[in-house]
Every structure is written in C-alpha cells, then in structure tokens.
KEKE-3310 file (N, C-alpha, C; in steps of 0.2 Angstrom, whole numbers, plus 5000, padded with zeros to 4 digits):
npx = (5004:5003:5012:5006:5011:5021:5018:5004:4999:5001:4994:4980:4975:4979:4970:4958:4943:4935:4918:4912:4905:4912:4920:4912:4908:4919:4914:4918:4914:4905:4913:4924:4917:4912:4925:4929:4919:4919:4929:4942:4952:4959:4954:4961:4969:4978:4972:4978:4977:4982:4985:4973:4966:4973:4970:4957:4957:4955:4955:4961:4951:4937:4940:4943:4931:4923:4928:4926:4912:4911:4917:4907:4898:4904:4914:4926:4940:4948:4964:4974:4989:4991:4981:4968:4960:4954:4941:4944:4939:4936:4935:4923:4915:4913:4906:4894:4888:4882:4872:4864:4860:4853:4842:4836:4833:4824:4813:4810:4808:4796:4786:4789:4785:4771:4769:4776:4778:4775:4786:4795:4798:4804:4816:4823:4826:4834:4845:4850:4854:4864:4873:4876:4882:4893:4900:4903:4912:4922:4923:4926:4925:4913:4904:4903:4897:4885:4879:4875:4866:4856:4851:4846:4836:4827:4821:4818:4805:4797:4796:4800:4808:4816:4821:4827:4838:4845:4849:4857:4867:4873:4877:4886:4897:4904:4909:4923:4931:4927:4919:4912:4920:4930:4925:4925:4924:4915:4908:4901:4893:4885:4878:4872:4862:4855:4850:4842:4831:4826:4821:4811:4802:4799:4793:4782:4776:4777:4779:4783:4791:4801:4807:4813:4821:4830:4836:4843:4852:4859:4866:4874:4882:4888:4896:4905:4912:4919:4929:4940:4942:4954:4962:4974:4976:4963:4956:4956:4966:4963:4957)
npy = (4994:5011:5024:5039:5055:5067:5080:5080:5079:5092:5100:5098:5105:5118:5121:5122:5131:5142:5143:5150:5163:5179:5179:5169:5152:5139:5129:5115:5101:5104:5111:5103:5093:5099:5103:5090:5086:5095:5090:5094:5088:5073:5055:5046:5056:5061:5067:5078:5079:5088:5099:5103:5106:5117:5126:5128:5133:5125:5112:5095:5087:5090:5089:5076:5070:5075:5069:5056:5056:5059:5047:5038:5042:5038:5046:5047:5038:5027:5021:5010:5016:5025:5034:5046:5048:5054:5045:5030:5021:5004:5002:4994:4996:5009:5010:5003:5012:5020:5011:5011:5024:5025:5017:5023:5036:5032:5029:5041:5049:5046:5050:5063:5068:5068:5078:5089:5107:5122:5130:5121:5116:5127:5128:5116:5118:5130:5125:5116:5124:5131:5120:5119:5131:5130:5120:5126:5136:5128:5124:5113:5110:5117:5111:5098:5101:5107:5096:5088:5096:5096:5083:5083:5093:5087:5077:5082:5088:5077:5076:5066:5064:5055:5046:5056:5060:5048:5046:5058:5054:5043:5049:5058:5050:5047:5059:5064:5059:5066:5063:5068:5079:5072:5067:5066:5078:5074:5064:5073:5080:5070:5067:5079:5079:5068:5074:5084:5076:5070:5082:5085:5075:5076:5089:5086:5078:5064:5050:5036:5038:5047:5039:5029:5037:5041:5029:5026:5036:5033:5021:5027:5035:5025:5019:5030:5032:5020:5023:5028:5018:5011:5020:5023:5033:5036:5025:5010:4995:4978:4967)
npz = (5000:4996:5003:5011:5006:5014:5009:5007:5019:5025:5016:5018:5030:5026:5017:5022:5026:5037:5042:5053:5061:5064:5080:5084:5088:5083:5068:5067:5063:5052:5044:5041:5035:5023:5017:5013:5005:4995:4987:4985:4992:4988:4989:5002:5007:5021:5036:5047:5064:5073:5066:5061:5072:5077:5067:5069:5081:5093:5105:5102:5105:5100:5087:5085:5088:5078:5067:5070:5068:5055:5050:5052:5043:5032:5025:5030:5035:5048:5052:5061:5068:5058:5057:5054:5038:5022:5015:5006:4993:4986:4968:4965:4976:4975:4962:4966:4974:4964:4960:4971:4972:4960:4962:4973:4967:4957:4964:4970:4959:4953:4963:4963:4950:4952:4961:4958:4954:4944:4948:4952:4939:4934:4942:4939:4926:4926:4933:4924:4914:4921:4921:4908:4906:4914:4907:4895:4900:4904:4917:4928:4941:4944:4935:4941:4954:4950:4943:4953:4959:4949:4949:4962:4961:4953:4961:4973:4974:4978:4992:5000:5013:5021:5012:5003:5012:5013:5000:4998:5006:5001:4989:4994:4998:4987:4983:4986:4976:4965:4953:4941:4937:4931:4919:4901:4888:4878:4885:4894:4885:4881:4893:4895:4885:4889:4901:4895:4889:4901:4908:4899:4900:4914:4915:4907:4915:4914:4921:4918:4907:4912:4921:4913:4905:4915:4919:4907:4908:4919:4914:4906:4915:4922:4912:4910:4922:4923:4915:4923:4932:4936:4942:4954:4963:4966:4970:4980:4977:4972:4984)
capx = (5000:5007:5012:5004:5016:5021:5015:4997:4998:5001:4989:4973:4974:4980:4964:4952:4939:4930:4912:4910:4905:4918:4919:4908:4911:4921:4910:4923:4911:4902:4918:4928:4913:4912:4931:4929:4914:4921:4933:4949:4957:4957:4953:4967:4973:4979:4969:4982:4972:4985:4985:4966:4964:4976:4967:4950:4959:4952:4959:4960:4945:4931:4942:4942:4924:4920:4931:4922:4905:4912:4919:4901:4895:4908:4918:4933:4942:4953:4968:4979:4996:4991:4976:4962:4961:4948:4939:4946:4935:4938:4930:4917:4911:4911:4901:4888:4884:4878:4866:4860:4857:4848:4836:4832:4831:4819:4807:4808:4805:4788:4783:4791:4781:4765:4769:4780:4774:4779:4792:4800:4801:4809:4822:4826:4828:4839:4851:4852:4857:4870:4877:4878:4887:4900:4903:4906:4918:4927:4923:4925:4922:4906:4900:4903:4893:4879:4876:4872:4860:4851:4847:4842:4830:4822:4818:4816:4797:4794:4795:4802:4814:4821:4824:4832:4844:4849:4851:4862:4872:4876:4881:4892:4903:4908:4911:4930:4934:4925:4919:4909:4925:4934:4922:4927:4919:4910:4903:4897:4888:4880:4874:4867:4857:4851:4846:4836:4826:4823:4817:4805:4798:4798:4788:4776:4773:4777:4783:4787:4796:4806:4811:4816:4827:4835:4839:4848:4857:4864:4870:4880:4886:4892:4901:4910:4916:4923:4935:4945:4942:4960:4966:4976:4975:4956:4953:4960:4967:4959:4959)
capy = (5000:5017:5029:5046:5059:5073:5086:5080:5080:5099:5103:5097:5110:5124:5123:5123:5137:5142:5147:5153:5171:5182:5178:5163:5145:5135:5124:5110:5096:5106:5114:5097:5089:5103:5102:5083:5085:5099:5086:5097:5083:5067:5050:5044:5061:5061:5072:5079:5081:5093:5105:5105:5109:5123:5130:5130:5136:5121:5106:5089:5083:5091:5087:5069:5069:5076:5064:5050:5056:5058:5040:5035:5044:5035:5051:5047:5031:5027:5015:5010:5018:5030:5040:5048:5050:5054:5038:5028:5015:5000:5004:4990:4999:5016:5009:5000:5017:5022:5007:5013:5031:5024:5014:5028:5041:5030:5029:5048:5053:5044:5054:5070:5070:5069:5083:5095:5113:5126:5133:5116:5115:5132:5127:5111:5122:5135:5121:5113:5130:5132:5115:5121:5137:5127:5116:5131:5139:5123:5124:5106:5109:5120:5106:5093:5103:5108:5090:5086:5101:5095:5077:5084:5097:5083:5072:5086:5089:5071:5077:5059:5066:5050:5044:5061:5059:5042:5048:5062:5051:5039:5053:5061:5045:5047:5066:5065:5057:5071:5059:5072:5083:5068:5065:5069:5083:5070:5062:5078:5081:5064:5068:5085:5076:5064:5079:5087:5071:5069:5088:5085:5070:5079:5094:5083:5074:5057:5046:5031:5040:5050:5033:5026:5041:5041:5022:5027:5041:5029:5017:5032:5037:5019:5019:5035:5031:5014:5025:5029:5013:5008:5025:5021:5039:5037:5019:5005:4990:4972:4964)
capz = (5000:4995:5009:5009:5006:5019:5006:5008:5026:5026:5012:5020:5034:5023:5012:5026:5027:5043:5041:5059:5061:5068:5087:5085:5089:5076:5066:5065:5059:5046:5039:5039:5030:5017:5014:5010:4999:4989:4982:4984:4995:4985:4993:5005:5010:5028:5040:5053:5069:5077:5062:5060:5079:5077:5062:5072:5088:5098:5107:5098:5106:5095:5080:5085:5089:5072:5063:5071:5065:5047:5049:5052:5037:5026:5022:5033:5038:5053:5052:5067:5067:5052:5058:5050:5031:5017:5014:4999:4991:4980:4963:4965:4981:4972:4957:4969:4976:4959:4960:4976:4970:4955:4965:4977:4963:4953:4968:4971:4953:4952:4967:4961:4945:4954:4966:4956:4952:4939:4951:4951:4932:4932:4945:4935:4920:4928:4935:4918:4910:4924:4919:4901:4906:4917:4902:4891:4903:4906:4924:4930:4948:4944:4932:4946:4959:4947:4942:4959:4960:4944:4951:4968:4959:4951:4966:4980:4975:4981:4999:5004:5017:5023:5005:5001:5016:5011:4993:4999:5010:4995:4984:4998:4999:4980:4981:4986:4969:4960:4946:4936:4935:4927:4913:4895:4885:4875:4891:4897:4880:4882:4900:4894:4881:4894:4905:4891:4889:4908:4909:4895:4903:4920:4914:4904:4921:4912:4926:4915:4902:4916:4924:4908:4903:4920:4918:4902:4910:4924:4910:4903:4920:4924:4907:4911:4928:4922:4912:4928:4938:4938:4945:4961:4967:4968:4972:4982:4973:4974:4991)
cpx = (5004:5006:5010:5010:5016:5017:5007:4995:4997:4995:4982:4971:4974:4974:4958:4949:4934:4924:4909:4910:4910:4916:4915:4911:4913:4916:4914:4920:4909:4908:4923:4924:4913:4919:4932:4925:4915:4926:4940:4954:4955:4957:4960:4971:4972:4976:4973:4978:4975:4984:4978:4964:4967:4973:4960:4951:4955:4957:4958:4954:4939:4933:4941:4935:4921:4922:4927:4915:4906:4914:4912:4897:4899:4913:4925:4934:4948:4957:4973:4986:4997:4987:4971:4964:4954:4947:4941:4943:4938:4933:4923:4912:4908:4905:4894:4884:4880:4871:4861:4856:4852:4841:4832:4829:4824:4812:4805:4805:4798:4784:4783:4786:4774:4764:4772:4775:4778:4786:4797:4803:4806:4816:4826:4829:4834:4846:4854:4856:4864:4875:4880:4883:4894:4904:4906:4912:4924:4928:4921:4922:4915:4902:4898:4897:4886:4875:4873:4865:4854:4847:4843:4836:4825:4818:4816:4808:4794:4792:4796:4808:4818:4824:4829:4838:4848:4852:4857:4868:4876:4880:4887:4898:4907:4911:4919:4933:4932:4924:4916:4915:4930:4931:4924:4922:4913:4905:4899:4891:4883:4875:4869:4861:4852:4847:4840:4830:4822:4819:4811:4800:4795:4792:4782:4773:4772:4782:4787:4792:4802:4811:4815:4822:4832:4839:4845:4854:4862:4868:4876:4885:4891:4898:4907:4914:4920:4929:4941:4945:4949:4965:4968:4976:4968:4953:4958:4961:4963:4962:4963)
cpy = (5006:5021:5036:5050:5065:5079:5086:5081:5088:5103:5103:5103:5117:5126:5123:5130:5137:5146:5150:5160:5173:5182:5173:5157:5142:5130:5118:5104:5098:5108:5108:5093:5093:5102:5095:5083:5090:5096:5089:5092:5076:5061:5048:5049:5061:5067:5073:5083:5088:5100:5107:5108:5116:5128:5133:5134:5132:5116:5101:5086:5084:5089:5079:5067:5070:5071:5057:5050:5055:5051:5036:5036:5041:5040:5050:5040:5032:5021:5016:5012:5023:5036:5040:5050:5051:5047:5036:5021:5010:5002:5000:4993:5006:5015:5006:5006:5021:5018:5009:5020:5030:5022:5019:5034:5039:5030:5036:5051:5052:5049:5061:5073:5071:5076:5090:5101:5117:5129:5127:5115:5121:5131:5122:5114:5126:5131:5118:5118:5131:5126:5116:5126:5134:5123:5121:5135:5134:5122:5117:5105:5112:5114:5100:5095:5104:5101:5087:5090:5098:5088:5079:5088:5092:5079:5076:5087:5082:5071:5071:5061:5061:5047:5049:5061:5053:5043:5052:5059:5046:5043:5056:5056:5045:5054:5067:5064:5062:5068:5063:5077:5079:5066:5069:5074:5079:5067:5067:5080:5076:5065:5074:5083:5072:5069:5082:5082:5070:5076:5087:5080:5073:5084:5091:5078:5066:5053:5040:5033:5043:5044:5030:5030:5041:5034:5023:5031:5037:5024:5021:5034:5031:5018:5024:5034:5025:5017:5027:5024:5010:5014:5024:5027:5040:5031:5014:4999:4984:4970:4958)
cpz = (5000:5002:5007:5010:5011:5016:5007:5015:5028:5022:5015:5025:5031:5019:5016:5026:5033:5041:5047:5058:5066:5076:5089:5086:5083:5075:5063:5061:5053:5041:5037:5033:5023:5013:5010:5004:4993:4984:4981:4987:4992:4991:4995:5008:5018:5031:5046:5058:5072:5073:5061:5066:5079:5072:5065:5078:5093:5100:5102:5099:5101:5088:5079:5085:5082:5067:5064:5068:5057:5045:5048:5046:5030:5022:5024:5035:5043:5052:5057:5064:5061:5054:5054:5043:5027:5015:5006:4998:4986:4974:4963:4970:4978:4967:4960:4972:4971:4958:4965:4975:4965:4958:4969:4972:4959:4957:4969:4965:4952:4957:4965:4955:4947:4958:4964:4953:4947:4941:4951:4944:4931:4936:4941:4929:4921:4930:4929:4914:4914:4922:4912:4901:4909:4911:4897:4893:4905:4913:4927:4937:4948:4941:4937:4951:4956:4945:4948:4960:4955:4947:4958:4966:4957:4956:4972:4980:4978:4988:5003:5008:5019:5017:5003:5005:5014:5004:4994:5002:5005:4991:4988:4997:4992:4979:4981:4979:4963:4953:4940:4933:4931:4920:4907:4893:4882:4880:4893:4892:4880:4888:4899:4890:4885:4898:4901:4891:4896:4909:4905:4898:4910:4919:4911:4909:4918:4916:4922:4911:4906:4919:4919:4906:4909:4920:4913:4904:4915:4920:4908:4909:4922:4919:4908:4917:4927:4918:4917:4934:4940:4941:4952:4965:4969:4972:4975:4977:4976:4980:4990)
residu = (MET:ALA:VAL:THR:SER:PRO:ARG:ARG:ARG:SER:ILE:PHE:ALA:SER:ARG:LEU:VAL:SER:SER:ALA:PRO:GLU:GLY:GLY:GLN:PRO:ARG:VAL:LEU:GLU:ASP:LEU:ARG:ARG:ALA:ILE:LEU:ASP:GLY:ASP:GLU:PRO:PRO:GLY:THR:VAL:ILE:PRO:ILE:ASP:ALA:VAL:ALA:ALA:PHE:PHE:GLY:VAL:SER:GLN:ILE:PRO:VAL:ARG:GLU:SER:LEU:LYS:ILE:LEU:THR:GLY:GLU:GLY:LEU:VAL:GLU:HIS:ARG:PRO:HIS:ILE:GLY:TYR:SER:VAL:ALA:LYS:LEU:ARG:PHE:GLU:GLU:PHE:ARG:GLU:LEU:TYR:ASP:VAL:ARG:GLN:ALA:LEU:GLU:THR:SER:ALA:LEU:ARG:ALA:SER:VAL:GLN:LEU:ALA:THR:PRO:ASP:ASP:ASP:ALA:LEU:VAL:GLY:SER:VAL:HIS:GLU:ALA:LEU:ALA:GLU:ALA:THR:ARG:ARG:GLY:ASP:GLU:LYS:GLY:TYR:HIS:SER:GLN:SER:ARG:ARG:PHE:HIS:MET:ALA:LEU:ILE:ALA:PRO:SER:GLY:MET:GLN:ARG:LEU:LEU:ARG:MET:TYR:GLU:SER:ALA:TRP:ASN:VAL:THR:GLU:PRO:ALA:ARG:PRO:MET:ALA:ARG:VAL:SER:ASP:GLY:GLY:ARG:SER:GLN:PHE:HIS:ALA:ASP:HIS:ASP:ARG:MET:ILE:ASP:ALA:PHE:VAL:ALA:ARG:ASP:ALA:ASP:ARG:LEU:VAL:THR:GLU:SER:ALA:HIS:HIS:TYR:GLU:HIS:LEU:ARG:ALA:ALA:ILE:ALA:GLY:PHE:ALA:ASP:ASP:PRO:ASP:LEU:PHE:LEU:GLY:PRO:GLU)
# end
C-alpha cells in the first residue's frame, strides 16, 4: 500500500475554510465535511488532527469527535498507526453506490412527477442551464457541483425526506473522487442530452418516460466512471 506523502499532510489544513461568524464558535464538523465534499482533497489524504485543531483554535477533542462522525458517514476512515484520512473505496464499492442512487432516485422521481409545480420546472431548467454554462467555461468543479443540484432538483418535490437523506448520503461518499470533473467533454455532452430528455419527461409529468430516461442516464454514468476505475489515486486495489 502506498504511503501518503508529507505534502498531503500539510495541504489538508491549509485549504480549510472556517464558516463561523467572527467571534463565533468554530464549526469543526460542518467545515471538515464541506472540505471533503468539495473534492479538493482526494481519497486517501491524511487528515492531521493537530494541524486541524490549530486552524480552528480548539483542542484535539472536538476534531476527533467530528472525525468519528464523518467516519460513520463514510467520508473518513481510521487506520491504526496511520490515523484519519479521506475515505478511499475500491472501485466496486464506488460503482455500487451508483446502483443505490439509481434505486432511490427511481422511487423519488415517480413521486416528484405527481407533486411538482411550475416553480420546480423552472428550478430544474435553471440548473440545467448552469450545467451548460459550466461546460462552456470549462469549469470542471462547477460542472461537478451543478450535476448534483440537477438530480436533487428533480427528486426534491417528492417530499420523501428519509429517502432524500439516504440519497444524499450515498452521493456524499463518492464526492471526494469528483467523478463528474473527470468525465470527458464527449461524456458531458451525452449527459446534457440525457438531462434534456429527463426535463422533457419531468415537465410533461410522464413518470414512466422519466424513469426510463433516468435508467439510460445511469447506464451512461456507469460507462463514464469505468474510464478511471484503475486510477490508484482514487481507488484501492483488489483485496
């Protein structure tokens, strides 16, 4: 197993951003979670407790407590004699999370179609345009974040709060790899066409067609992520 370089040990703390108001209590858990979900720290990056504590101006205790919570969320892992690091999956585990997302999304889409309003249609359309704009600018990080917003906008009208939390949890675990930022231009064009058809079905309130188009989209997603399945910087090797 490769040893994490000292450079990564220093980078994690240097990229942290505090969201606490001036003079307010540090938001250790929230800010650590956001740092990981932003994808700036790749899977396997060591999280130095002492440097993180120094950044927030706290003892190591709240940092350790926060890291334990993030471990439970699947975002962080702890290994004896090494410490905490951004969770690194095997590719098979990563791909399985797409199966989980599809199953949850399919259920939510059928409910969303029944409950969606013109305001929901407008939101989905605006996020779709933001995706197109990110593509035009070559903004990989922006494209990655807007892709998530697009899928959430489609299923949020369902009102299925427990399902939505499970969906977000499954999505979160794949975020450190920033999969959509690694997709080729051709892949993004294909996804955009998928989204066009999904929007048409959503606005038409055609649940069957929407679920079918969503299934095609997930086929394309799986094909795209297979392109970096062997990247050792992102995934663990076979057991």
